[in-house]
PDB file with SEQRES, HELIX, SHEET and CRYST1 records, atoms N, CA, C and O in Angstrom:
SEQRES   1 A   74  MET LEU LEU ALA VAL ALA LEU GLY VAL LEU VAL ALA LEU          
SEQRES   2 A   74  GLY ASN ALA VAL SER GLY LEU ASP ALA VAL GLY SER VAL          
SEQRES   3 A   74  ALA PHE GLY ALA LEU TRP ALA GLY THR GLY LEU VAL ALA          
SEQRES   4 A   74  ALA GLY ILE GLY ALA LEU THR ALA GLN ALA LEU GLY GLU          
SEQRES   5 A   74  CYS THR HIS LEU ARG GLY LEU ARG GLY GLY GLY GLY ARG          
SEQRES   6 A   74  CYS ALA LEU ARG ALA PRO CYS GLY ARG                          
HELIX    1 AA1 LEU A    2  VAL A   17  1                                  16    
HELIX    2 AA2 ALA A   22  ALA A   49  1                                  28    
HELIX    3 AA3 GLY A   63  ALA A   67  1                                   5    
CRYST1    1.000    1.000    1.000  90.00  90.00  90.00 P 1           1          
ATOM      1  N   MET A   1     -63.887 -13.483   2.497  1.00  0.00           N  
ATOM      2  CA  MET A   1     -64.190 -14.910   2.721  1.00  0.00           C  
ATOM      3  C   MET A   1     -65.612 -15.208   2.328  1.00  0.00           C  
ATOM      4  O   MET A   1     -65.910 -16.277   1.796  1.00  0.00           O  
ATOM      5  N   LEU A   2     -66.446 -14.310   2.576  1.00  0.00           N  
ATOM      6  CA  LEU A   2     -67.872 -14.532   2.209  1.00  0.00           C  
ATOM      7  C   LEU A   2     -68.020 -14.670   0.686  1.00  0.00           C  
ATOM      8  O   LEU A   2     -68.855 -15.427   0.190  1.00  0.00           O  
ATOM      9  N   LEU A   3     -67.197 -13.926  -0.024  1.00  0.00           N  
ATOM     10  CA  LEU A   3     -67.261 -13.991  -1.502  1.00  0.00           C  
ATOM     11  C   LEU A   3     -66.856 -15.410  -1.963  1.00  0.00           C  
ATOM     12  O   LEU A   3     -67.479 -15.967  -2.867  1.00  0.00           O  
ATOM     13  N   ALA A   4     -65.809 -15.991  -1.339  1.00  0.00           N  
ATOM     14  CA  ALA A   4     -65.363 -17.338  -1.712  1.00  0.00           C  
ATOM     15  C   ALA A   4     -66.469 -18.347  -1.490  1.00  0.00           C  
ATOM     16  O   ALA A   4     -66.703 -19.202  -2.344  1.00  0.00           O  
ATOM     17  N   VAL A   5     -67.144 -18.267  -0.375  1.00  0.00           N  
ATOM     18  CA  VAL A   5     -68.214 -19.209  -0.104  1.00  0.00           C  
ATOM     19  C   VAL A   5     -69.376 -18.996  -1.122  1.00  0.00           C  
ATOM     20  O   VAL A   5     -69.926 -19.954  -1.665  1.00  0.00           O  
ATOM     21  N   ALA A   6     -69.713 -17.749  -1.347  1.00  0.00           N  
ATOM     22  CA  ALA A   6     -70.760 -17.437  -2.379  1.00  0.00           C  
ATOM     23  C   ALA A   6     -70.414 -17.979  -3.741  1.00  0.00           C  
ATOM     24  O   ALA A   6     -71.268 -18.534  -4.433  1.00  0.00           O  
ATOM     25  N   LEU A   7     -69.199 -17.827  -4.119  1.00  0.00           N  
ATOM     26  CA  LEU A   7     -68.744 -18.325  -5.395  1.00  0.00           C  
ATOM     27  C   LEU A   7     -68.857 -19.889  -5.469  1.00  0.00           C  
ATOM     28  O   LEU A   7     -69.251 -20.458  -6.487  1.00  0.00           O  
ATOM     29  N   GLY A   8     -68.505 -20.512  -4.381  1.00  0.00           N  
ATOM     30  CA  GLY A   8     -68.659 -22.009  -4.346  1.00  0.00           C  
ATOM     31  C   GLY A   8     -70.043 -22.469  -4.457  1.00  0.00           C  
ATOM     32  O   GLY A   8     -70.336 -23.457  -5.130  1.00  0.00           O  
ATOM     33  N   VAL A   9     -70.951 -21.734  -3.774  1.00  0.00           N  
ATOM     34  CA  VAL A   9     -72.431 -22.083  -3.855  1.00  0.00           C  
ATOM     35  C   VAL A   9     -72.898 -21.809  -5.287  1.00  0.00           C  
ATOM     36  O   VAL A   9     -73.627 -22.640  -5.828  1.00  0.00           O  
ATOM     37  N   LEU A  10     -72.536 -20.725  -5.923  1.00  0.00           N  
ATOM     38  CA  LEU A  10     -72.966 -20.428  -7.252  1.00  0.00           C  
ATOM     39  C   LEU A  10     -72.416 -21.455  -8.247  1.00  0.00           C  
ATOM     40  O   LEU A  10     -73.132 -21.861  -9.163  1.00  0.00           O  
ATOM     41  N   VAL A  11     -71.218 -21.861  -8.093  1.00  0.00           N  
ATOM     42  CA  VAL A  11     -70.635 -22.896  -8.973  1.00  0.00           C  
ATOM     43  C   VAL A  11     -71.392 -24.175  -8.813  1.00  0.00           C  
ATOM     44  O   VAL A  11     -71.751 -24.801  -9.810  1.00  0.00           O  
ATOM     45  N   ALA A  12     -71.657 -24.600  -7.574  1.00  0.00           N  
ATOM     46  CA  ALA A  12     -72.378 -25.817  -7.362  1.00  0.00           C  
ATOM     47  C   ALA A  12     -73.757 -25.808  -7.940  1.00  0.00           C  
ATOM     48  O   ALA A  12     -74.201 -26.769  -8.568  1.00  0.00           O  
ATOM     49  N   LEU A  13     -74.442 -24.684  -7.713  1.00  0.00           N  
ATOM     50  CA  LEU A  13     -75.799 -24.548  -8.307  1.00  0.00           C  
ATOM     51  C   LEU A  13     -75.793 -24.508  -9.802  1.00  0.00           C  
ATOM     52  O   LEU A  13     -76.673 -25.073 -10.451  1.00  0.00           O  
ATOM     53  N   GLY A  14     -74.812 -23.846 -10.355  1.00  0.00           N  
ATOM     54  CA  GLY A  14     -74.753 -23.759 -11.795  1.00  0.00           C  
ATOM     55  C   GLY A  14     -74.462 -25.151 -12.417  1.00  0.00           C  
ATOM     56  O   GLY A  14     -75.028 -25.492 -13.456  1.00  0.00           O  
ATOM     57  N   ASN A  15     -73.586 -25.942 -11.781  1.00  0.00           N  
ATOM     58  CA  ASN A  15     -73.340 -27.235 -12.323  1.00  0.00           C  
ATOM     59  C   ASN A  15     -74.553 -28.108 -12.179  1.00  0.00           C  
ATOM     60  O   ASN A  15     -74.898 -28.824 -13.119  1.00  0.00           O  
ATOM     61  N   ALA A  16     -75.228 -28.083 -11.029  1.00  0.00           N  
ATOM     62  CA  ALA A  16     -76.403 -28.860 -10.799  1.00  0.00           C  
ATOM     63  C   ALA A  16     -77.568 -28.503 -11.767  1.00  0.00           C  
ATOM     64  O   ALA A  16     -78.271 -29.386 -12.257  1.00  0.00           O  
ATOM     65  N   VAL A  17     -77.745 -27.219 -12.019  1.00  0.00           N  
ATOM     66  CA  VAL A  17     -78.801 -26.801 -12.919  1.00  0.00           C  
ATOM     67  C   VAL A  17     -78.518 -27.229 -14.356  1.00  0.00           C  
ATOM     68  O   VAL A  17     -79.446 -27.530 -15.107  1.00  0.00           O  
ATOM     69  N   SER A  18     -77.221 -27.258 -14.749  1.00  0.00           N  
ATOM     70  CA  SER A  18     -76.848 -27.671 -16.086  1.00  0.00           C  
ATOM     71  C   SER A  18     -76.963 -29.167 -16.313  1.00  0.00           C  
ATOM     72  O   SER A  18     -76.696 -29.648 -17.414  1.00  0.00           O  
ATOM     73  N   GLY A  19     -77.346 -29.885 -15.318  1.00  0.00           N  
ATOM     74  CA  GLY A  19     -77.604 -31.317 -15.451  1.00  0.00           C  
ATOM     75  C   GLY A  19     -76.518 -32.218 -14.979  1.00  0.00           C  
ATOM     76  O   GLY A  19     -76.611 -33.424 -15.207  1.00  0.00           O  
ATOM     77  N   LEU A  20     -75.470 -31.718 -14.324  1.00  0.00           N  
ATOM     78  CA  LEU A  20     -74.442 -32.565 -13.807  1.00  0.00           C  
ATOM     79  C   LEU A  20     -74.871 -33.187 -12.534  1.00  0.00           C  
ATOM     80  O   LEU A  20     -75.840 -32.744 -11.916  1.00  0.00           O  
ATOM     81  N   ASP A  21     -74.155 -34.235 -12.110  1.00  0.00           N  
ATOM     82  CA  ASP A  21     -74.453 -34.938 -10.882  1.00  0.00           C  
ATOM     83  C   ASP A  21     -74.404 -34.012  -9.693  1.00  0.00           C  
ATOM     84  O   ASP A  21     -73.497 -33.189  -9.577  1.00  0.00           O  
ATOM     85  N   ALA A  22     -75.368 -34.141  -8.814  1.00  0.00           N  
ATOM     86  CA  ALA A  22     -75.500 -33.241  -7.651  1.00  0.00           C  
ATOM     87  C   ALA A  22     -74.315 -33.387  -6.734  1.00  0.00           C  
ATOM     88  O   ALA A  22     -73.780 -32.377  -6.278  1.00  0.00           O  
ATOM     89  N   VAL A  23     -73.871 -34.609  -6.436  1.00  0.00           N  
ATOM     90  CA  VAL A  23     -72.783 -34.797  -5.489  1.00  0.00           C  
ATOM     91  C   VAL A  23     -71.493 -34.188  -6.025  1.00  0.00           C  
ATOM     92  O   VAL A  23     -70.750 -33.507  -5.318  1.00  0.00           O  
ATOM     93  N   GLY A  24     -71.255 -34.473  -7.339  1.00  0.00           N  
ATOM     94  CA  GLY A  24     -70.104 -33.922  -7.965  1.00  0.00           C  
ATOM     95  C   GLY A  24     -70.146 -32.369  -8.056  1.00  0.00           C  
ATOM     96  O   GLY A  24     -69.109 -31.712  -7.966  1.00  0.00           O  
ATOM     97  N   SER A  25     -71.305 -31.823  -8.227  1.00  0.00           N  
ATOM     98  CA  SER A  25     -71.449 -30.356  -8.283  1.00  0.00           C  
ATOM     99  C   SER A  25     -71.172 -29.749  -6.937  1.00  0.00           C  
ATOM    100  O   SER A  25     -70.526 -28.703  -6.872  1.00  0.00           O  
ATOM    101  N   VAL A  26     -71.620 -30.341  -5.871  1.00  0.00           N  
ATOM    102  CA  VAL A  26     -71.357 -29.828  -4.530  1.00  0.00           C  
ATOM    103  C   VAL A  26     -69.876 -29.958  -4.214  1.00  0.00           C  
ATOM    104  O   VAL A  26     -69.300 -29.051  -3.612  1.00  0.00           O  
ATOM    105  N   ALA A  27     -69.269 -31.015  -4.585  1.00  0.00           N  
ATOM    106  CA  ALA A  27     -67.845 -31.207  -4.373  1.00  0.00           C  
ATOM    107  C   ALA A  27     -67.007 -30.220  -5.143  1.00  0.00           C  
ATOM    108  O   ALA A  27     -66.024 -29.690  -4.625  1.00  0.00           O  
ATOM    109  N   PHE A  28     -67.403 -29.962  -6.414  1.00  0.00           N  
ATOM    110  CA  PHE A  28     -66.678 -29.003  -7.203  1.00  0.00           C  
ATOM    111  C   PHE A  28     -66.862 -27.562  -6.624  1.00  0.00           C  
ATOM    112  O   PHE A  28     -65.921 -26.769  -6.591  1.00  0.00           O  
ATOM    113  N   GLY A  29     -68.058 -27.270  -6.190  1.00  0.00           N  
ATOM    114  CA  GLY A  29     -68.282 -25.969  -5.562  1.00  0.00           C  
ATOM    115  C   GLY A  29     -67.453 -25.809  -4.310  1.00  0.00           C  
ATOM    116  O   GLY A  29     -66.873 -24.746  -4.090  1.00  0.00           O  
ATOM    117  N   ALA A  30     -67.380 -26.867  -3.459  1.00  0.00           N  
ATOM    118  CA  ALA A  30     -66.650 -26.840  -2.243  1.00  0.00           C  
ATOM    119  C   ALA A  30     -65.160 -26.641  -2.545  1.00  0.00           C  
ATOM    120  O   ALA A  30     -64.462 -25.924  -1.829  1.00  0.00           O  
ATOM    121  N   LEU A  31     -64.692 -27.282  -3.609  1.00  0.00           N  
ATOM    122  CA  LEU A  31     -63.287 -27.106  -4.036  1.00  0.00           C  
ATOM    123  C   LEU A  31     -63.010 -25.625  -4.389  1.00  0.00           C  
ATOM    124  O   LEU A  31     -61.988 -25.066  -3.992  1.00  0.00           O  
ATOM    125  N   TRP A  32     -63.944 -25.003  -5.142  1.00  0.00           N  
ATOM    126  CA  TRP A  32     -63.742 -23.553  -5.422  1.00  0.00           C  
ATOM    127  C   TRP A  32     -63.766 -22.732  -4.199  1.00  0.00           C  
ATOM    128  O   TRP A  32     -62.913 -21.855  -4.068  1.00  0.00           O  
ATOM    129  N   ALA A  33     -64.680 -22.934  -3.270  1.00  0.00           N  
ATOM    130  CA  ALA A  33     -64.773 -22.232  -2.040  1.00  0.00           C  
ATOM    131  C   ALA A  33     -63.572 -22.434  -1.164  1.00  0.00           C  
ATOM    132  O   ALA A  33     -63.076 -21.506  -0.526  1.00  0.00           O  
ATOM    133  N   GLY A  34     -63.105 -23.684  -1.144  1.00  0.00           N  
ATOM    134  CA  GLY A  34     -61.890 -23.977  -0.299  1.00  0.00           C  
ATOM    135  C   GLY A  34     -60.649 -23.294  -0.838  1.00  0.00           C  
ATOM    136  O   GLY A  34     -59.815 -22.811  -0.073  1.00  0.00           O  
ATOM    137  N   THR A  35     -60.526 -23.255  -2.165  1.00  0.00           N  
ATOM    138  CA  THR A  35     -59.419 -22.511  -2.811  1.00  0.00           C  
ATOM    139  C   THR A  35     -59.436 -21.056  -2.483  1.00  0.00           C  
ATOM    140  O   THR A  35     -58.399 -20.479  -2.156  1.00  0.00           O  
ATOM    141  N   GLY A  36     -60.638 -20.423  -2.565  1.00  0.00           N  
ATOM    142  CA  GLY A  36     -60.735 -19.087  -2.248  1.00  0.00           C  
ATOM    143  C   GLY A  36     -60.482 -18.772  -0.792  1.00  0.00           C  
ATOM    144  O   GLY A  36     -59.933 -17.711  -0.495  1.00  0.00           O  
ATOM    145  N   LEU A  37     -60.840 -19.610   0.096  1.00  0.00           N  
ATOM    146  CA  LEU A  37     -60.568 -19.447   1.511  1.00  0.00           C  
ATOM    147  C   LEU A  37     -59.080 -19.570   1.855  1.00  0.00           C  
ATOM    148  O   LEU A  37     -58.563 -18.856   2.714  1.00  0.00           O  
ATOM    149  N   VAL A  38     -58.401 -20.503   1.156  1.00  0.00           N  
ATOM    150  CA  VAL A  38     -56.954 -20.624   1.365  1.00  0.00           C  
ATOM    151  C   VAL A  38     -56.260 -19.406   0.855  1.00  0.00           C  
ATOM    152  O   VAL A  38     -55.336 -18.911   1.500  1.00  0.00           O  
ATOM    153  N   ALA A  39     -56.682 -18.889  -0.313  1.00  0.00           N  
ATOM    154  CA  ALA A  39     -56.030 -17.681  -0.883  1.00  0.00           C  
ATOM    155  C   ALA A  39     -56.252 -16.509   0.008  1.00  0.00           C  
ATOM    156  O   ALA A  39     -55.331 -15.715   0.195  1.00  0.00           O  
ATOM    157  N   ALA A  40     -57.502 -16.339   0.610  1.00  0.00           N  
ATOM    158  CA  ALA A  40     -57.762 -15.257   1.543  1.00  0.00           C  
ATOM    159  C   ALA A  40     -56.863 -15.425   2.809  1.00  0.00           C  
ATOM    160  O   ALA A  40     -56.317 -14.437   3.299  1.00  0.00           O  
ATOM    161  N   GLY A  41     -56.713 -16.615   3.316  1.00  0.00           N  
ATOM    162  CA  GLY A  41     -55.881 -16.827   4.473  1.00  0.00           C  
ATOM    163  C   GLY A  41     -54.458 -16.484   4.190  1.00  0.00           C  
ATOM    164  O   GLY A  41     -53.808 -15.847   5.019  1.00  0.00           O  
ATOM    165  N   ILE A  42     -53.931 -16.882   3.036  1.00  0.00           N  
ATOM    166  CA  ILE A  42     -52.541 -16.557   2.707  1.00  0.00           C  
ATOM    167  C   ILE A  42     -52.383 -15.034   2.555  1.00  0.00           C  
ATOM    168  O   ILE A  42     -51.374 -14.454   2.956  1.00  0.00           O  
ATOM    169  N   GLY A  43     -53.371 -14.431   1.985  1.00  0.00           N  
ATOM    170  CA  GLY A  43     -53.285 -12.919   1.872  1.00  0.00           C  
ATOM    171  C   GLY A  43     -53.337 -12.226   3.218  1.00  0.00           C  
ATOM    172  O   GLY A  43     -52.624 -11.253   3.463  1.00  0.00           O  
ATOM    173  N   ALA A  44     -54.185 -12.738   4.080  1.00  0.00           N  
ATOM    174  CA  ALA A  44     -54.265 -12.161   5.464  1.00  0.00           C  
ATOM    175  C   ALA A  44     -52.952 -12.332   6.278  1.00  0.00           C  
ATOM    176  O   ALA A  44     -52.486 -11.432   6.977  1.00  0.00           O  
ATOM    177  N   LEU A  45     -52.397 -13.554   6.131  1.00  0.00           N  
ATOM    178  CA  LEU A  45     -51.094 -13.750   6.863  1.00  0.00           C  
ATOM    179  C   LEU A  45     -50.016 -12.902   6.227  1.00  0.00           C  
ATOM    180  O   LEU A  45     -49.159 -12.385   6.944  1.00  0.00           O  
ATOM    181  N   THR A  46     -50.018 -12.739   4.953  1.00  0.00           N  
ATOM    182  CA  THR A  46     -48.951 -11.915   4.294  1.00  0.00           C  
ATOM    183  C   THR A  46     -49.146 -10.445   4.727  1.00  0.00           C  
ATOM    184  O   THR A  46     -48.174  -9.777   5.081  1.00  0.00           O  
ATOM    185  N   ALA A  47     -50.340  -9.963   4.703  1.00  0.00           N  
ATOM    186  CA  ALA A  47     -50.590  -8.610   5.117  1.00  0.00           C  
ATOM    187  C   ALA A  47     -50.239  -8.370   6.602  1.00  0.00           C  
ATOM    188  O   ALA A  47     -49.777  -7.289   6.967  1.00  0.00           O  
ATOM    189  N   GLN A  48     -50.455  -9.347   7.414  1.00  0.00           N  
ATOM    190  CA  GLN A  48     -50.111  -9.262   8.811  1.00  0.00           C  
ATOM    191  C   GLN A  48     -48.541  -9.248   9.030  1.00  0.00           C  
ATOM    192  O   GLN A  48     -48.008  -8.526   9.874  1.00  0.00           O  
ATOM    193  N   ALA A  49     -47.885 -10.063   8.241  1.00  0.00           N  
ATOM    194  CA  ALA A  49     -46.447 -10.193   8.407  1.00  0.00           C  
ATOM    195  C   ALA A  49     -45.749  -9.011   7.811  1.00  0.00           C  
ATOM    196  O   ALA A  49     -44.671  -8.668   8.297  1.00  0.00           O  
ATOM    197  N   LEU A  50     -46.257  -8.368   6.818  1.00  0.00           N  
ATOM    198  CA  LEU A  50     -45.592  -7.294   6.107  1.00  0.00           C  
ATOM    199  C   LEU A  50     -46.324  -5.967   6.353  1.00  0.00           C  
ATOM    200  O   LEU A  50     -46.068  -4.995   5.642  1.00  0.00           O  
ATOM    201  N   GLY A  51     -47.206  -5.905   7.315  1.00  0.00           N  
ATOM    202  CA  GLY A  51     -48.020  -4.701   7.573  1.00  0.00           C  
ATOM    203  C   GLY A  51     -47.222  -3.508   7.976  1.00  0.00           C  
ATOM    204  O   GLY A  51     -47.574  -2.387   7.610  1.00  0.00           O  
ATOM    205  N   GLU A  52     -46.139  -3.701   8.730  1.00  0.00           N  
ATOM    206  CA  GLU A  52     -45.346  -2.564   9.217  1.00  0.00           C  
ATOM    207  C   GLU A  52     -44.271  -2.212   8.209  1.00  0.00           C  
ATOM    208  O   GLU A  52     -43.555  -1.238   8.441  1.00  0.00           O  
ATOM    209  N   CYS A  53     -44.102  -2.924   7.115  1.00  0.00           N  
ATOM    210  CA  CYS A  53     -42.975  -2.706   6.188  1.00  0.00           C  
ATOM    211  C   CYS A  53     -43.538  -1.919   5.008  1.00  0.00           C  
ATOM    212  O   CYS A  53     -43.520  -2.418   3.882  1.00  0.00           O  
ATOM    213  N   THR A  54     -44.004  -0.780   5.218  1.00  0.00           N  
ATOM    214  CA  THR A  54     -44.628  -0.007   4.105  1.00  0.00           C  
ATOM    215  C   THR A  54     -43.637   0.571   3.201  1.00  0.00           C  
ATOM    216  O   THR A  54     -43.997   0.945   2.085  1.00  0.00           O  
ATOM    217  N   HIS A  55     -42.368   0.683   3.595  1.00  0.00           N  
ATOM    218  CA  HIS A  55     -41.327   1.191   2.735  1.00  0.00           C  
ATOM    219  C   HIS A  55     -40.872   0.202   1.664  1.00  0.00           C  
ATOM    220  O   HIS A  55     -40.127   0.595   0.766  1.00  0.00           O  
ATOM    221  N   LEU A  56     -41.279  -1.034   1.718  1.00  0.00           N  
ATOM    222  CA  LEU A  56     -40.904  -2.026   0.756  1.00  0.00           C  
ATOM    223  C   LEU A  56     -41.882  -2.049  -0.424  1.00  0.00           C  
ATOM    224  O   LEU A  56     -43.085  -1.854  -0.252  1.00  0.00           O  
ATOM    225  N   ARG A  57     -41.381  -2.274  -1.538  1.00  0.00           N  
ATOM    226  CA  ARG A  57     -42.259  -2.476  -2.721  1.00  0.00           C  
ATOM    227  C   ARG A  57     -42.116  -3.886  -3.172  1.00  0.00           C  
ATOM    228  O   ARG A  57     -41.277  -4.205  -4.015  1.00  0.00           O  
ATOM    229  N   GLY A  58     -42.938  -4.739  -2.609  1.00  0.00           N  
ATOM    230  CA  GLY A  58     -42.822  -6.178  -2.884  1.00  0.00           C  
ATOM    231  C   GLY A  58     -41.874  -6.894  -1.968  1.00  0.00           C  
ATOM    232  O   GLY A  58     -41.548  -6.397  -0.891  1.00  0.00           O  
ATOM    233  N   LEU A  59     -41.429  -8.055  -2.382  1.00  0.00           N  
ATOM    234  CA  LEU A  59     -40.520  -8.827  -1.565  1.00  0.00           C  
ATOM    235  C   LEU A  59     -39.084  -8.792  -2.008  1.00  0.00           C  
ATOM    236  O   LEU A  59     -38.274  -9.582  -1.523  1.00  0.00           O  
ATOM    237  N   ARG A  60     -38.736  -7.894  -2.923  1.00  0.00           N  
ATOM    238  CA  ARG A  60     -37.349  -7.802  -3.388  1.00  0.00           C  
ATOM    239  C   ARG A  60     -36.510  -7.131  -2.348  1.00  0.00           C  
ATOM    240  O   ARG A  60     -37.046  -6.432  -1.487  1.00  0.00           O  
ATOM    241  N   GLY A  61     -35.214  -7.314  -2.392  1.00  0.00           N  
ATOM    242  CA  GLY A  61     -34.277  -6.644  -1.542  1.00  0.00           C  
ATOM    243  C   GLY A  61     -34.456  -7.102  -0.045  1.00  0.00           C  
ATOM    244  O   GLY A  61     -34.209  -8.259   0.298  1.00  0.00           O  
ATOM    245  N   GLY A  62     -34.869  -6.197   0.768  1.00  0.00           N  
ATOM    246  CA  GLY A  62     -34.918  -6.492   2.227  1.00  0.00           C  
ATOM    247  C   GLY A  62     -36.287  -7.077   2.617  1.00  0.00           C  
ATOM    248  O   GLY A  62     -36.580  -7.139   3.811  1.00  0.00           O  
ATOM    249  N   GLY A  63     -37.148  -7.511   1.662  1.00  0.00           N  
ATOM    250  CA  GLY A  63     -38.440  -7.965   2.029  1.00  0.00           C  
ATOM    251  C   GLY A  63     -38.431  -9.202   2.848  1.00  0.00           C  
ATOM    252  O   GLY A  63     -39.288  -9.342   3.720  1.00  0.00           O  
ATOM    253  N   GLY A  64     -37.511 -10.126   2.633  1.00  0.00           N  
ATOM    254  CA  GLY A  64     -37.418 -11.298   3.372  1.00  0.00           C  
ATOM    255  C   GLY A  64     -36.990 -11.057   4.766  1.00  0.00           C  
ATOM    256  O   GLY A  64     -37.474 -11.706   5.693  1.00  0.00           O  
ATOM    257  N   ARG A  65     -36.065 -10.109   4.945  1.00  0.00           N  
ATOM    258  CA  ARG A  65     -35.563  -9.765   6.292  1.00  0.00           C  
ATOM    259  C   ARG A  65     -36.691  -9.103   7.119  1.00  0.00           C  
ATOM    260  O   ARG A  65     -36.855  -9.346   8.314  1.00  0.00           O  
ATOM    261  N   CYS A  66     -37.455  -8.254   6.405  1.00  0.00           N  
ATOM    262  CA  CYS A  66     -38.506  -7.567   7.132  1.00  0.00           C  
ATOM    263  C   CYS A  66     -39.683  -8.516   7.573  1.00  0.00           C  
ATOM    264  O   CYS A  66     -40.338  -8.292   8.591  1.00  0.00           O  
ATOM    265  N   ALA A  67     -39.897  -9.533   6.786  1.00  0.00           N  
ATOM    266  CA  ALA A  67     -40.965 -10.479   7.124  1.00  0.00           C  
ATOM    267  C   ALA A  67     -40.576 -11.324   8.364  1.00  0.00           C  
ATOM    268  O   ALA A  67     -41.437 -11.890   9.037  1.00  0.00           O  
ATOM    269  N   LEU A  68     -39.286 -11.390   8.638  1.00  0.00           N  
ATOM    270  CA  LEU A  68     -38.836 -12.200   9.823  1.00  0.00           C  
ATOM    271  C   LEU A  68     -38.844 -11.449  11.123  1.00  0.00           C  
ATOM    272  O   LEU A  68     -38.668 -12.055  12.179  1.00  0.00           O  
ATOM    273  N   ARG A  69     -39.044 -10.138  11.087  1.00  0.00           N  
ATOM    274  CA  ARG A  69     -39.120  -9.420  12.339  1.00  0.00           C  
ATOM    275  C   ARG A  69     -40.303  -8.525  12.309  1.00  0.00           C  
ATOM    276  O   ARG A  69     -40.760  -8.106  11.246  1.00  0.00           O  
ATOM    277  N   ALA A  70     -40.823  -8.215  13.518  1.00  0.00           N  
ATOM    278  CA  ALA A  70     -42.071  -7.392  13.560  1.00  0.00           C  
ATOM    279  C   ALA A  70     -41.880  -6.521  14.812  1.00  0.00           C  
ATOM    280  O   ALA A  70     -41.457  -7.025  15.852  1.00  0.00           O  
ATOM    281  N   PRO A  71     -42.172  -5.284  14.725  1.00  0.00           N  
ATOM    282  CA  PRO A  71     -42.356  -4.482  13.554  1.00  0.00           C  
ATOM    283  C   PRO A  71     -40.994  -4.136  12.934  1.00  0.00           C  
ATOM    284  O   PRO A  71     -39.939  -4.320  13.542  1.00  0.00           O  
ATOM    285  N   CYS A  72     -41.063  -3.644  11.741  1.00  0.00           N  
ATOM    286  CA  CYS A  72     -39.944  -3.285  10.907  1.00  0.00           C  
ATOM    287  C   CYS A  72     -39.498  -1.889  11.287  1.00  0.00           C  
ATOM    288  O   CYS A  72     -40.094  -0.916  10.827  1.00  0.00           O  
ATOM    289  N   GLY A  73     -38.510  -1.760  12.079  1.00  0.00           N  
ATOM    290  CA  GLY A  73     -38.087  -0.401  12.584  1.00  0.00           C  
ATOM    291  C   GLY A  73     -37.242   0.327  11.562  1.00  0.00           C  
ATOM    292  O   GLY A  73     -36.045   0.059  11.461  1.00  0.00           O  
ATOM    293  N   ARG A  74     -37.817   1.230  10.808  1.00  0.00           N  
ATOM    294  CA  ARG A  74     -37.047   1.979   9.826  1.00  0.00           C  
ATOM    295  C   ARG A  74     -37.119   3.409  10.247  1.00  0.00           C  
ATOM    296  O   ARG A  74     -36.547   4.277   9.587  1.00  0.00           O  
TER     297      ARG A  74                                                      
END                                                                             
């Protein structure tokens, strides 16, 4: 999550240094940071939901069934 925020700050600074509007640069950097945070959250939720299902390789086959129950008793 820290990396997403750092990327947003770097994008905002890079845009502002290149001569773009400061408000737009901050908004664009916040957009990048927000996208990274949402992706990290989705990854964390997915890892939490499928954490006990180590026998699965992806979501094919019984992956959907395993995501609906916890833990996956195999």
